[in-house]
VMD Tcl script that draws the C-alpha trace (Angstrom):
set ca {
  {0.13 -0.25 -0.13}
  {1.48 3.27 -1.29}
  {2.26 5.60 1.82}
  {-0.74 7.92 2.42}
  {1.52 10.74 3.12}
  {3.35 11.64 -0.03}
  {2.23 12.15 -3.80}
  {4.25 11.80 -6.71}
  {4.60 14.93 -8.67}
  {7.21 14.06 -11.43}
  {9.52 11.49 -13.07}
  {11.88 12.29 -15.51}
  {14.79 14.82 -16.71}
  {16.09 17.33 -15.14}
  {15.61 20.80 -17.09}
  {19.04 21.21 -15.25}
  {21.21 18.53 -17.23}
  {18.35 15.73 -18.58}
  {19.34 13.27 -15.46}
  {16.88 11.43 -14.28}
  {15.03 12.77 -11.56}
  {11.81 12.30 -9.09}
  {9.84 15.47 -7.34}
  {7.39 14.09 -4.51}
  {5.43 15.85 -2.58}
  {5.00 15.35 1.57}
  {2.75 16.50 4.40}
  {-0.45 14.72 2.84}
  {-0.77 12.50 6.11}
  {1.30 14.14 8.29}
  {2.09 17.85 8.09}
  {5.27 18.89 8.22}
  {7.33 18.78 11.58}
  {9.05 22.18 10.13}
  {8.58 24.97 12.78}
  {10.08 27.60 10.48}
  {7.81 27.12 7.36}
  {4.96 25.62 9.19}
  {1.30 23.69 7.46}
  {3.10 23.64 4.08}
  {3.28 20.44 1.86}
  {7.15 20.13 0.77}
  {8.38 19.03 -2.43}
  {11.61 17.12 -3.23}
  {13.41 17.28 -6.52}
  {15.77 13.99 -5.66}
  {17.98 12.17 -8.14}
  {16.17 8.38 -9.28}
  {19.76 7.15 -9.80}
  {21.21 7.24 -6.02}
  {20.44 8.30 -2.96}
  {20.43 12.54 -2.05}
  {22.82 12.51 0.16}
  {25.58 10.51 -2.27}
  {24.00 13.00 -5.11}
  {25.25 15.98 -2.72}
  {28.34 14.82 -2.48}
  {29.13 14.82 -6.26}
  {28.35 16.49 -9.43}
  {25.50 14.10 -9.68}
  {23.45 16.56 -7.28}
  {23.89 18.89 -9.76}
  {20.66 17.74 -11.36}
  {18.31 19.19 -9.42}
  {21.23 21.90 -7.54}
  {21.91 23.57 -10.37}
  {24.99 25.89 -9.53}
  {24.03 26.40 -6.16}
  {27.36 27.74 -4.63}
  {26.47 25.79 -1.13}
  {25.98 22.71 -3.19}
  {28.53 19.75 -1.90}
  {30.78 19.65 0.21}
  {33.60 21.91 -0.85}
  {32.06 25.04 0.79}
  {29.51 22.97 3.54}
  {27.44 26.17 3.42}
  {24.40 23.88 2.64}
  {21.57 24.28 5.40}
  {20.00 20.57 4.73}
  {20.80 17.36 5.60}
  {20.53 15.54 2.69}
  {20.92 12.33 4.42}
  {17.55 12.87 6.73}
  {14.50 14.36 5.36}
  {15.62 13.70 1.61}
  {17.09 10.34 2.10}
  {14.16 8.75 4.09}
  {11.25 10.17 1.12}
  {13.97 8.81 -1.37}
  {14.24 5.42 0.36}
  {10.22 5.17 0.58}
  {9.81 5.77 -3.33}
  {12.63 3.47 -4.29}
  {12.94 0.89 -1.76}
  {9.42 1.13 0.57}
  {6.16 1.18 -0.34}
  {6.56 3.99 -2.73}
  {3.67 6.88 -3.06}
  {0.81 7.36 -5.13}
  {0.52 9.67 -8.18}
  {-0.72 13.00 -7.36}
  {-3.91 14.73 -8.32}
  {-5.24 17.75 -8.88}
  {-7.15 18.23 -6.44}
  {-4.32 17.22 -4.20}
  {-2.81 21.19 -3.91}
  {-6.75 22.51 -3.05}
  {-6.26 25.42 -1.13}
  {-2.62 23.90 0.56}
  {0.30 25.87 1.06}
  {3.65 25.18 -1.26}
  {7.43 24.89 -0.37}
  {8.73 24.51 -4.00}
  {11.96 22.36 -3.02}
  {12.10 21.78 0.36}
  {15.57 19.86 -1.27}
  {16.48 20.97 -4.56}
  {15.88 23.54 -7.08}
  {12.62 24.58 -8.48}
  {14.05 25.31 -12.49}
  {14.79 21.64 -12.60}
  {10.90 20.77 -13.01}
  {9.64 21.25 -15.83}
  {7.86 24.24 -16.09}
  {4.06 22.90 -16.40}
  {4.60 20.81 -13.08}
  {4.27 23.82 -11.21}
  {2.23 25.62 -13.75}
  {-0.67 22.86 -13.13}
  {-0.83 22.54 -9.93}
  {0.02 26.63 -8.01}
  {-3.25 27.89 -9.16}
  {-4.99 25.61 -7.18}
  {-2.35 26.27 -4.21}
  {-3.63 28.72 -1.93}
  {0.41 29.85 -1.20}
  {3.44 29.11 -2.04}
  {7.42 30.05 -1.24}
  {10.47 28.93 -3.28}
  {13.88 30.03 -4.21}
  {15.99 29.78 -7.07}
  {19.53 30.18 -8.35}
  {19.05 29.86 -12.01}
  {17.48 33.19 -12.25}
  {20.79 34.71 -14.15}
  {19.73 31.16 -16.75}
  {17.35 30.89 -19.07}
  {16.27 27.81 -17.66}
  {15.21 29.72 -14.56}
  {13.77 32.72 -16.55}
  {10.11 31.69 -16.45}
  {10.12 31.99 -12.82}
  {10.28 35.24 -12.20}
  {7.41 36.59 -9.82}
  {7.51 33.33 -8.96}
  {9.82 32.49 -6.49}
  {12.55 34.28 -5.08}
  {16.67 34.59 -6.60}
  {18.58 32.86 -4.06}
  {21.94 35.59 -3.80}
  {24.77 34.48 -2.08}
  {26.61 38.21 -1.71}
  {25.52 41.83 -2.17}
  {26.61 41.54 -6.32}
  {24.11 38.66 -6.33}
  {21.40 40.66 -4.80}
  {21.99 44.26 -7.03}
  {22.33 42.16 -10.29}
  {19.06 40.10 -9.00}
  {17.19 43.17 -8.26}
  {18.28 44.31 -11.49}
  {16.92 41.95 -13.91}
  {13.61 42.80 -11.82}
  {14.07 39.31 -9.29}
  {12.42 39.46 -6.15}
  {15.35 38.62 -4.09}
  {16.28 36.18 -0.91}
  {19.76 36.45 0.81}
  {21.68 34.53 3.32}
  {24.25 36.63 5.07}
  {26.45 36.22 7.48}
  {25.40 35.99 11.29}
  {25.37 39.36 12.78}
  {25.22 41.10 9.35}
  {23.44 44.33 8.69}
  {20.48 43.76 6.36}
  {21.03 45.34 3.08}
  {18.61 48.38 2.07}
  {15.29 47.71 1.03}
  {15.37 43.90 2.80}
  {12.74 42.56 4.81}
  {14.51 40.48 7.37}
  {13.01 37.00 7.95}
  {10.67 37.26 10.69}
  {10.45 32.60 10.85}
  {14.62 33.34 11.90}
  {15.73 31.98 15.07}
  {17.33 35.40 15.42}
  {14.22 37.68 14.91}
  {12.48 35.23 17.36}
  {10.28 32.99 15.24}
  {7.88 35.45 14.89}
  {5.73 33.44 12.74}
  {6.67 31.32 10.10}
  {6.07 30.78 6.07}
  {2.78 29.74 5.86}
  {1.54 32.74 7.58}
  {4.50 34.99 6.26}
  {4.25 34.38 2.31}
  {6.33 36.84 1.67}
  {8.44 34.42 -0.45}
  {6.01 34.32 -2.77}
  {8.53 35.66 -5.58}
  {6.73 38.85 -5.70}
  {6.15 41.21 -2.63}
  {9.51 41.43 -1.06}
  {13.40 41.46 -0.77}
  {14.06 39.27 2.11}
  {16.86 38.41 4.25}
  {18.44 35.80 6.40}
  {21.67 35.07 8.40}
  {23.52 31.72 7.67}
  {21.47 28.99 9.61}
  {21.89 25.15 10.15}
  {24.43 22.90 11.43}
  {26.75 24.82 8.23}
  {26.05 28.48 9.31}
  {29.10 29.50 10.68}
  {31.06 28.78 7.54}
  {28.79 31.15 5.72}
  {31.11 34.33 5.46}
  {30.17 36.67 2.45}
}
mol new
graphics top color blue
foreach p $ca { graphics top sphere $p radius 0.5 }
foreach p [lrange $ca 0 end-1] q [lrange $ca 1 end] { graphics top cylinder $p $q radius 0.2 }
display resetview
């Protein structure tokens, strides 16, 4: 019997490099335990052919992460622990009971996190465009904002910026931005500091806030996760 907590959104080639990926939405039976995001369906963009923590350690992970500077072990700055949540989802899909195929009604009135692992630009445009109109809200981020593959996401997700120059260039190109800054740094002018962050006392969650919808604001957060101290620029 399929695991009732997840649905398969897509199985096919990555839009980034053509490698086989799978996209799974979870949170249908048990809502996410992620206090920062709150009551949102999570979507996991993963390589089909290897465990996600293995792909993260080598260039195979570029199929889902693209040019993200936090990818891999060289910089060790990714906030996500790929051997935890992503691996559990992949194992269920690959080895376990698996997940049923998603239906449109699965997304009626929900709040959706586009890319709990992986970059939304890796997924065919029609997948997101089919389900987003049915949701009540969404958040999302892409490192592919400089490249043709990510252009259609402008106004839908935030441009992920890794330095102040990124922020400047993304704004000039018409994107709303999300900047991860070193701990203790001052907020760039014109940005809103994430109110769901630890440094802001977790005043709200992403479900309630909704600023990271690609259209509302330029948002900044201090580096977080177990590797946060490695973010220096």
